[in-house]
N, C-alpha and C positions, 0 to 999 in steps of 0.2 A: 814183417820189417819194411819202413821205409826207406827204400834202394834208396829215393835221394838225399835223403837225413845219411843214411852210409854212404850216396856220394863225396856226399859237402864237408863231410868228415876227414874221410880220405886226401879233403884238399890241406884241412889243414894239417896232419898230421906228415905230410909231407912238401910241410915247411917248402925253408929257399929252395930246393931241393924240386918238387913240384914231384908232376906225377902223371902217365901218361894215360890213356884212356886204352891204349892194349893188355898194363902190368893192373889198372880197376878191373879190364874184362877176367882177370885169372885173379881177381879177389876173392871179389865179388860176384865169379863163375855164369858171368848172362854175358847176354850175347856183345859186341862189338855199337851197334848201331843203336841198340838198347842204349847203352850208356854214356852214348853220343847224345842225346834225346835228351836224360837227365842232365847230363851239359849244361845242355840249348833251356832246361827247360828252372834248372836252377842262373845260371846268369841273366833271364829273360825275372826272373824272381827279387834279383836284386837289383835290379833294375826298374822295380817297378815298387821299389819299395824302398828306390832314393838312397841304395844303401851302401860305404866309403868303403866295402868292397866289390871288385867285380872278375871275372873268372877270362882272364884273353886266350889263348891257344898261340901258344910259340913255336915256328921251325926244329 
């Protein structure tokens, strides 16, 4: 299973409400730090490819 694709899918289905890293860890059953690293990697992919979508972290 491509975990980065799973994380990307979770971001899209969460819609305007968003999703926390903690919620993602529960769903995909992976450690917090691993999910956080996948999100950073995905965000960098979006930047490199000059895509119209950006991942932002809200507090």
